[in-house]
MDTraj code that builds the backbone (N, CA, C; nanometers):
import mdtraj as md
import numpy as np

residues = "MET ALA HIS LYS GLU TRP CYS ILE CYS ASP ARG CYS ASN LYS GLY ILE ALA VAL ASP GLY GLY TYR LEU VAL TRP SER GLU ALA SER THR ALA TYR ALA GLY GLU VAL GLY VAL MET LEU ILE CYS GLU GLU CYS ALA ASN GLN VAL PHE THR GLU LYS VAL TRP LYS GLN THR ARG PRO MET ASP TRP GLU PHE GLN PRO SER GLY ASP SER PHE ALA GLU ILE ALA ALA SER MET LYS GLY PHE THR ASP LYS LEU MET HIS ALA ASN ASP PHE SER ILE ALA THR ARG ALA LYS ARG ARG GLY LEU GLY PRO VAL GLU ALA CYS GLN GLU ALA ARG GLU LEU THR GLN LEU TRP TRP THR ASN GLU ALA VAL ALA LEU LYS ARG LEU ARG ALA GLN LYS LYS ARG".split()
xyz = np.array([
    [0.0846, -0.1176, 0.0000],
    [0.0000, 0.0000, 0.0000],
    [0.0891, 0.1239, 0.0000],
    [0.0565, 0.2165, -0.0845],
    [0.1332, 0.3409, -0.0939],
    [0.1123, 0.4241, 0.0326],
    [0.2134, 0.4974, 0.0710],
    [0.2033, 0.5852, 0.1872],
    [0.1092, 0.7002, 0.1539],
    [0.0101, 0.7210, 0.2374],
    [-0.0861, 0.8290, 0.2164],
    [-0.0394, 0.9515, 0.2945],
    [-0.0315, 1.0618, 0.2279],
    [0.0070, 1.1853, 0.2961],
    [-0.1124, 1.2771, 0.3168],
    [-0.2075, 1.2738, 0.2271],
    [-0.3283, 1.3535, 0.2380],
    [-0.4273, 1.3038, 0.1337],
    [-0.5510, 1.3429, 0.1490],
    [-0.6555, 1.3048, 0.0540],
    [-0.7454, 1.4250, 0.0292],
    [-0.8374, 1.4066, -0.0614],
    [-0.9354, 1.5100, -0.0947],
    [-1.0731, 1.4646, -0.0457],
    [-1.1476, 1.5546, 0.0152],
    [-1.2833, 1.5246, 0.0608],
    [-1.3714, 1.4931, -0.0592],
    [-1.4422, 1.3823, -0.0519],
    [-1.5298, 1.3413, -0.1615],
    [-1.6618, 1.4190, -0.1626],
    [-1.6809, 1.5074, -0.0681],
    [-1.8032, 1.5870, -0.0640],
    [-1.7777, 1.7308, -0.1080],
    [-1.6656, 1.7912, -0.0629],
    [-1.6412, 1.9329, -0.0937],
    [-1.5101, 1.9591, -0.1680],
    [-1.4284, 1.8567, -0.1849],
    [-1.2998, 1.8656, -0.2558],
    [-1.1906, 1.9407, -0.1808],
    [-1.2065, 1.9625, -0.0521],
    [-1.1002, 2.0235, 0.0277],
    [-1.0026, 1.9147, 0.0705],
    [-0.8821, 1.9546, 0.1060],
    [-0.7812, 1.8591, 0.1498],
    [-0.8107, 1.8007, 0.2866],
    [-0.7677, 1.6771, 0.3057],
    [-0.7781, 1.6091, 0.4346],
    [-0.6380, 1.5625, 0.4708],
    [-0.5913, 1.6042, 0.5885],
    [-0.4566, 1.5687, 0.6329],
    [-0.4505, 1.4236, 0.6795],
    [-0.3289, 1.3742, 0.6949],
    [-0.3061, 1.2389, 0.7443],
    [-0.3837, 1.2164, 0.8731],
    [-0.4459, 1.1012, 0.8829],
    [-0.5260, 1.0591, 0.9986],
    [-0.6564, 1.1351, 1.0127],
    [-0.6911, 1.2207, 0.9186],
    [-0.8147, 1.2962, 0.9272],
    [-0.9269, 1.2321, 0.8480],
    [-1.0442, 1.2884, 0.8600],
    [-1.1578, 1.2482, 0.7786],
    [-1.2505, 1.1478, 0.8434],
    [-1.3545, 1.1149, 0.7681],
    [-1.4602, 1.0231, 0.8101],
    [-1.4935, 0.9352, 0.6908],
    [-1.4868, 0.8039, 0.7092],
    [-1.5116, 0.7094, 0.6015],
    [-1.6577, 0.6663, 0.6050],
    [-1.7281, 0.6885, 0.4935],
    [-1.8711, 0.6580, 0.4848],
    [-1.9008, 0.5901, 0.3515],
    [-2.0228, 0.5401, 0.3390],
    [-2.0681, 0.4774, 0.2156],
    [-2.1972, 0.5449, 0.1736],
    [-2.2059, 0.5835, 0.0476],
    [-2.3282, 0.6418, -0.0062],
    [-2.3879, 0.5480, -0.1098],
    [-2.5149, 0.5182, -0.0924],
    [-2.5881, 0.4377, -0.1894],
    [-2.6522, 0.5242, -0.2966],
    [-2.6297, 0.6555, -0.2865],
    [-2.6814, 0.7455, -0.3890],
    [-2.6157, 0.7103, -0.5219],
    [-2.6884, 0.7292, -0.6276],
    [-2.6310, 0.7045, -0.7593],
    [-2.6835, 0.8089, -0.8559],
    [-2.6127, 0.8215, -0.9643],
    [-2.6573, 0.9127, -1.0684],
    [-2.6888, 0.8313, -1.1922],
    [-2.7671, 0.8886, -1.2764],
    [-2.7975, 0.8219, -1.4027],
    [-2.6726, 0.8101, -1.4883],
    [-2.5706, 0.8894, -1.4565],
    [-2.4503, 0.8941, -1.5385],
    [-2.3357, 0.8100, -1.4837],
    [-2.3298, 0.7946, -1.3495],
    [-2.2101, 0.7328, -1.2916],
    [-2.2354, 0.6090, -1.2073],
    [-2.3583, 0.5760, -1.1798],
    [-2.3839, 0.4625, -1.0932],
    [-2.3686, 0.4995, -0.9464],
    [-2.3661, 0.3964, -0.8571],
    [-2.3586, 0.4189, -0.7134],
    [-2.2289, 0.4880, -0.6749],
    [-2.2388, 0.5819, -0.5833],
    [-2.1226, 0.6570, -0.5384],
    [-2.0272, 0.5658, -0.4608],
    [-2.0757, 0.4950, -0.3592],
    [-1.9939, 0.4014, -0.2826],
    [-1.9119, 0.4680, -0.1743],
    [-1.7853, 0.4291, -0.1606],
    [-1.6974, 0.4761, -0.0540],
    [-1.6684, 0.6254, -0.0696],
    [-1.6798, 0.6960, 0.0420],
    [-1.6469, 0.8378, 0.0442],
    [-1.5627, 0.8661, 0.1676],
    [-1.4604, 0.9481, 0.1526],
    [-1.3844, 1.0017, 0.2649],
    [-1.4206, 1.1493, 0.2707],
    [-1.4795, 1.1912, 0.3827],
    [-1.5223, 1.3303, 0.3946],
    [-1.4451, 1.3997, 0.5072],
    [-1.4326, 1.5310, 0.4935],
    [-1.3575, 1.6112, 0.5902],
    [-1.4419, 1.6407, 0.7150],
    [-1.3783, 1.6969, 0.8137],
    [-1.4433, 1.7329, 0.9402],
    [-1.5602, 1.8293, 0.9173],
    [-1.5379, 1.9305, 0.8346],
    [-1.6433, 2.0291, 0.8070],
    [-1.7662, 1.9623, 0.7450],
    [-1.7450, 1.8730, 0.6506],
    [-1.8570, 1.8033, 0.5877],
    [-1.9240, 1.7071, 0.6849],
    [-1.8442, 1.6381, 0.7674],
    [-1.9019, 1.5487, 0.8683],
    [-1.9943, 1.6270, 0.9611],
    [-1.9543, 1.7494, 0.9945],
    [-2.0389, 1.8330, 1.0807],
    [-2.1696, 1.8738, 1.0126],
    [-2.1743, 1.8662, 0.8808],
    [-2.2977, 1.8966, 0.8074],
    [-2.3816, 1.7715, 0.7825],
    [-2.3177, 1.6553, 0.7737],
    [-2.3883, 1.5297, 0.7456],
    [-2.4453, 1.4679, 0.8726],
    [-2.3637, 1.4580, 0.9766],
    [-2.4035, 1.3886, 1.0988],
    [-2.4754, 1.4837, 1.1936],
    [-2.5962, 1.5247, 1.1542],
    [-2.6759, 1.6168, 1.2342],
    [-2.8169, 1.5625, 1.2531],
    [-2.8817, 1.6072, 1.3582],
    [-3.0222, 1.5683, 1.3812],
    [-3.1098, 1.6138, 1.2648],
    [-3.0799, 1.7291, 1.2087],
    [-3.1591, 1.7819, 1.0972],
    [-3.1558, 1.6861, 0.9784],
    [-3.0378, 1.6394, 0.9399],
    [-3.0275, 1.5456, 0.8281],
    [-3.0983, 1.4158, 0.8633],
    [-3.0800, 1.3681, 0.9861],
    [-3.1445, 1.2425, 1.0267],
    [-3.2967, 1.2554, 1.0210],
    [-3.3514, 1.3696, 1.0615],
    [-3.4965, 1.3894, 1.0597],
    [-3.5508, 1.4029, 0.9174],
    [-3.4741, 1.4618, 0.8276],
    [-3.5194, 1.4836, 0.6902],
    [-3.5087, 1.3580, 0.6040],
    [-3.4296, 1.2620, 0.6484],
    [-3.4010, 1.1437, 0.5686],
    [-3.5186, 1.0477, 0.5687],
    [-3.5538, 1.0011, 0.4512],
    [-3.6597, 0.9021, 0.4336],
    [-3.6063, 0.7885, 0.3477],
    [-3.6441, 0.6640, 0.3791],
    [-3.6014, 0.5535, 0.2925],
    [-3.6534, 0.5755, 0.1513],
    [-3.5662, 0.5564, 0.0560],
    [-3.6059, 0.5741, -0.0836],
    [-3.4989, 0.5175, -0.1746],
    [-3.5276, 0.5175, -0.3017],
    [-3.4289, 0.4783, -0.4013],
    [-3.3368, 0.5975, -0.4190],
    [-3.2067, 0.5772, -0.4001],
    [-3.1131, 0.6880, -0.4002],
    [-3.0555, 0.7179, -0.5365],
    [-3.1317, 0.6960, -0.6403],
    [-3.0806, 0.7332, -0.7721],
    [-3.1176, 0.8776, -0.7987],
    [-3.0189, 0.9586, -0.8207],
    [-3.0418, 1.0996, -0.8511],
    [-3.0521, 1.1147, -1.0015],
    [-3.1685, 1.1523, -1.0473],
    [-3.1878, 1.1781, -1.1891],
    [-3.2435, 1.3189, -1.2031],
    [-3.1754, 1.4024, -1.2732],
    [-3.2262, 1.5382, -1.2929],
    [-3.3650, 1.5332, -1.3551],
    [-3.4547, 1.6118, -1.3038],
    [-3.5936, 1.6063, -1.3479],
    [-3.6099, 1.6624, -1.4884],
    [-3.5964, 1.5753, -1.5868],
    [-3.6201, 1.6125, -1.7245],
    [-3.5100, 1.6931, -1.7898],
    [-3.4093, 1.7316, -1.7148],
    [-3.3012, 1.8114, -1.7718],
    [-3.2090, 1.7238, -1.8554],
    [-3.1613, 1.7787, -1.9630],
    [-3.0654, 1.7057, -2.0450],
    [-2.9284, 1.7126, -1.9792],
    [-2.8395, 1.6242, -2.0204],
    [-2.7035, 1.6257, -1.9664],
    [-2.6383, 1.7605, -1.9921],
    [-2.6621, 1.8190, -2.1068],
    [-2.6024, 1.9492, -2.1398],
    [-2.6508, 2.0568, -2.0429],
    [-2.7813, 2.0526, -2.0081],
    [-2.8351, 2.1514, -1.9144],
    [-2.7746, 2.1337, -1.7756],
    [-2.7577, 2.0083, -1.7363],
    [-2.6962, 1.9808, -1.6068],
    [-2.5507, 2.0253, -1.6074],
    [-2.4794, 1.9926, -1.7134],
    [-2.3380, 2.0314, -1.7228],
    [-2.3238, 2.1829, -1.7175],
    [-2.4198, 2.2551, -1.7760],
    [-2.4154, 2.4004, -1.7746],
    [-2.4397, 2.4551, -1.6341],
    [-2.5032, 2.3757, -1.5527],
    [-2.5319, 2.4175, -1.4155],
    [-2.4728, 2.3160, -1.3179],
    [-2.3424, 2.2954, -1.3233],
    [-2.2777, 2.1960, -1.2384],
    [-2.2987, 2.2237, -1.0905],
    [-2.3084, 2.3493, -1.0523],
    [-2.3307, 2.3811, -0.9114],
    [-2.4614, 2.3190, -0.8652],
    [-2.5670, 2.3335, -0.9420],
    [-2.6956, 2.2741, -0.9060],
    [-2.6883, 2.1224, -0.8999],
    [-2.6210, 2.0631, -0.9958],
    [-2.6035, 1.9182, -0.9991],
    [-2.5251, 1.8719, -0.8773],
    [-2.4158, 1.9401, -0.8475],
    [-2.3310, 1.9032, -0.7351],
    [-2.4065, 1.9158, -0.6033],
    [-2.4832, 2.0224, -0.5873],
    [-2.5609, 2.0411, -0.4647],
    [-2.6638, 1.9300, -0.4471],
    [-2.7331, 1.8939, -0.5544],
    [-2.8347, 1.7884, -0.5462],
    [-2.7707, 1.6532, -0.5157],
    [-2.6581, 1.6249, -0.5774],
    [-2.5894, 1.4991, -0.5506],
    [-2.5357, 1.4977, -0.4080],
    [-2.4860, 1.6115, -0.3587],
    [-2.4366, 1.6206, -0.2215],
    [-2.5483, 1.5876, -0.1232],
    [-2.6660, 1.6429, -0.1457],
    [-2.7794, 1.6158, -0.0570],
    [-2.8222, 1.4698, -0.0664],
    [-2.8219, 1.4134, -0.1860],
    [-2.8552, 1.2719, -0.2017],
    [-2.7548, 1.1859, -0.1255],
    [-2.6265, 1.2203, -0.1326],
    [-2.5250, 1.1474, -0.0569],
    [-2.5485, 1.1609, 0.0934],
    [-2.5755, 1.2819, 0.1405],
    [-2.5996, 1.3042, 0.2832],
    [-2.7145, 1.2174, 0.3322],
    [-2.8240, 1.2183, 0.2590],
    [-2.9410, 1.1418, 0.3000],
    [-2.9151, 0.9912, 0.2906],
    [-2.8392, 0.9496, 0.1922],
    [-2.8057, 0.8084, 0.1797],
    [-2.7193, 0.7629, 0.2974],
    [-2.6204, 0.8423, 0.3340],
    [-2.5338, 0.8092, 0.4473],
    [-2.6190, 0.7965, 0.5745],
    [-2.7084, 0.8909, 0.5953],
    [-2.7950, 0.8883, 0.7138],
    [-2.8896, 0.7690, 0.7104],
    [-2.9492, 0.7407, 0.5965],
    [-3.0423, 0.6292, 0.5852],
    [-2.9734, 0.4973, 0.6158],
    [-2.8549, 0.4806, 0.5622],
    [-2.7788, 0.3572, 0.5844],
    [-2.7506, 0.3386, 0.7335],
    [-2.7139, 0.4468, 0.8015],
    [-2.6874, 0.4392, 0.9459],
    [-2.8168, 0.4157, 1.0243],
    [-2.9237, 0.4832, 0.9850],
    [-3.0515, 0.4673, 1.0554],
    [-3.1035, 0.3244, 1.0452],
    [-3.0827, 0.2596, 0.9307],
    [-3.1257, 0.1195, 0.9147],
    [-3.0573, 0.0289, 1.0161],
    [-2.9400, 0.0705, 1.0610],
    [-2.8652, -0.0083, 1.1583],
    [-2.8856, 0.0437, 1.3001],
    [-2.9813, 0.1361, 1.3174],
    [-3.0160, 0.1859, 1.4497],
    [-2.9220, 0.2908, 1.5063],
    [-2.8421, 0.3540, 1.4206],
    [-2.7473, 0.4546, 1.4678],
    [-2.8031, 0.5952, 1.4519],
    [-2.7778, 0.6778, 1.5513],
    [-2.8074, 0.8197, 1.5418],
    [-2.6877, 0.8906, 1.4820],
    [-2.6978, 1.0225, 1.4637],
    [-2.5868, 1.0958, 1.4016],
    [-2.4564, 1.0903, 1.4811],
    [-2.4650, 1.0938, 1.6133],
    [-2.3429, 1.0918, 1.6952],
    [-2.2723, 0.9574, 1.6821],
    [-2.3485, 0.8478, 1.6936],
    [-2.2900, 0.7145, 1.6821],
    [-2.2353, 0.6889, 1.5419],
    [-2.3079, 0.7319, 1.4411],
    [-2.2631, 0.7130, 1.3025],
    [-2.1351, 0.7919, 1.2755],
    [-2.1266, 0.9108, 1.3311],
    [-2.0065, 0.9933, 1.3154],
    [-1.8869, 0.9264, 1.3821],
    [-1.9071, 0.8751, 1.5033],
    [-1.7991, 0.8064, 1.5743],
    [-1.7523, 0.6838, 1.4957],
    [-1.8475, 0.6080, 1.4435],
    [-1.8135, 0.4894, 1.3658],
    [-1.7340, 0.5268, 1.2400],
    [-1.7779, 0.6320, 1.1713],
    [-1.7085, 0.6767, 1.0502],
    [-1.5663, 0.7217, 1.0824],
    [-1.5484, 0.7861, 1.1954],
    [-1.4152, 0.8304, 1.2356],
    [-1.3253, 0.7114, 1.2680],
    [-1.3801, 0.6133, 1.3410],
    [-1.3037, 0.4927, 1.3745],
    [-1.2623, 0.4175, 1.2483],
    [-1.3542, 0.4078, 1.1530],
    [-1.3215, 0.3412, 1.0266],
    [-1.2105, 0.4151, 0.9523],
    [-1.2124, 0.5465, 0.9603],
    [-1.1091, 0.6248, 0.8934],
    [-0.9734, 0.6027, 0.9581],
    [-0.9705, 0.5994, 1.0895],
    [-0.8433, 0.5738, 1.1585],
    [-0.7875, 0.4385, 1.1164],
    [-0.8735, 0.3386, 1.1027],
    [-0.8301, 0.2078, 1.0546],
    [-0.7855, 0.2172, 0.9086],
    [-0.8598, 0.2931, 0.8273],
    [-0.8298, 0.3069, 0.6849],
    [-0.6893, 0.3613, 0.6612],
    [-0.6463, 0.4560, 0.7449],
    [-0.5141, 0.5142, 0.7278],
    [-0.4037, 0.4113, 0.7506],
    [-0.4326, 0.3079, 0.8301],
    [-0.3304, 0.2062, 0.8579],
    [-0.3518, 0.0764, 0.7811],
    [-0.4793, 0.0409, 0.7556],
    [-0.5093, -0.0837, 0.6856],
    [-0.6346, -0.0644, 0.6003],
    [-0.6138, -0.0131, 0.4822],
    [-0.7246, 0.0225, 0.3926],
    [-0.8165, -0.0954, 0.3628],
    [-0.7603, -0.2113, 0.3344],
    [-0.8403, -0.3282, 0.2963],
    [-0.9367, -0.3691, 0.4077],
    [-0.8898, -0.3719, 0.5312],
    [-0.9748, -0.4109, 0.6435],
    [-1.0836, -0.3063, 0.6662],
    [-1.0487, -0.1798, 0.6587],
    [-1.1468, -0.0729, 0.6786],
    [-1.2571, -0.0799, 0.5733],
    [-1.2193, -0.1005, 0.4483],
    [-1.3197, -0.1091, 0.3415],
    [-1.4075, -0.2327, 0.3571],
    [-1.3489, -0.3420, 0.4022],
    [-1.4261, -0.4641, 0.4259],
    [-1.5314, -0.4396, 0.5346],
    [-1.4916, -0.3730, 0.6414],
    [-1.5860, -0.3413, 0.7501],
    [-1.6935, -0.2442, 0.7042],
    [-1.6546, -0.1466, 0.6238],
    [-1.7515, -0.0500, 0.5724],
    [-1.8558, -0.1194, 0.4848],
    [-1.8103, -0.2054, 0.3962],
    [-1.9029, -0.2788, 0.3086],
    [-1.9937, -0.3731, 0.3889],
    [-1.9419, -0.4301, 0.4968],
    [-2.0184, -0.5235, 0.5786],
    [-2.1308, -0.4539, 0.6555],
    [-2.1223, -0.3243, 0.6732],
    [-2.2275, -0.2515, 0.7451],
    [-2.3642, -0.2743, 0.6827],
    [-2.3702, -0.2804, 0.5544],
    [-2.4966, -0.2936, 0.4832],
    [-2.5654, -0.4255, 0.5192],
    [-2.4884, -0.5261, 0.5534],
    [-2.5432, -0.6576, 0.5807],
    [-2.5960, -0.6712, 0.7233],
    [-2.5667, -0.5741, 0.8086],
    [-2.6129, -0.5814, 0.9476],
    [-2.7586, -0.5479, 0.9589],
])
top = md.Topology()
chain = top.add_chain()
for i, resn in enumerate(residues, 1):
    res = top.add_residue(resn, chain, resSeq=i)
    for name in ("N", "CA", "C"):
        top.add_atom(name, md.element.get_by_symbol(name[0]), res)
traj = md.Trajectory(xyz[None], top)
C-alpha cells in the first residue's frame, strides 16, 4: 500500500490531512455514474452530514439521482446545481444507511471516524468493515 500523505474530501474537494476524515458509504447514484460508494469526507462536511436535521429529513427511498427532465447538457451548464443535489442525495443516503442499523448521528459519526483511523493504517480491512455494514 502506498504511503498516504493527504486526501481530498469526496463531498467538498477540500484537502484532508493524514489521519483525518470520516469514512462513509453512499448508496446514492446518478444516471450517469452509478452508485457513489466509498467516500472520505472532511471534518467540516461530517459536521454537516451527521446532524439531527439530516437524520430527521431522511426518508427511505431509491437513491438514484436523476435530474428532473433536464438534459445532460443543461446539467453540465449548471454543475453547481447538480453538485448540490448529488451532495444532498449522498448526505441522506449516508444517514439512511446508518438509521437502518439503528445509529443516530453521533454514533454514526464516531463509527465513521473509527473506520477512517483504521483506513489510514489498513485500507483493505477498513473497506471490508464498511461494506459489511450494509449486511447488518
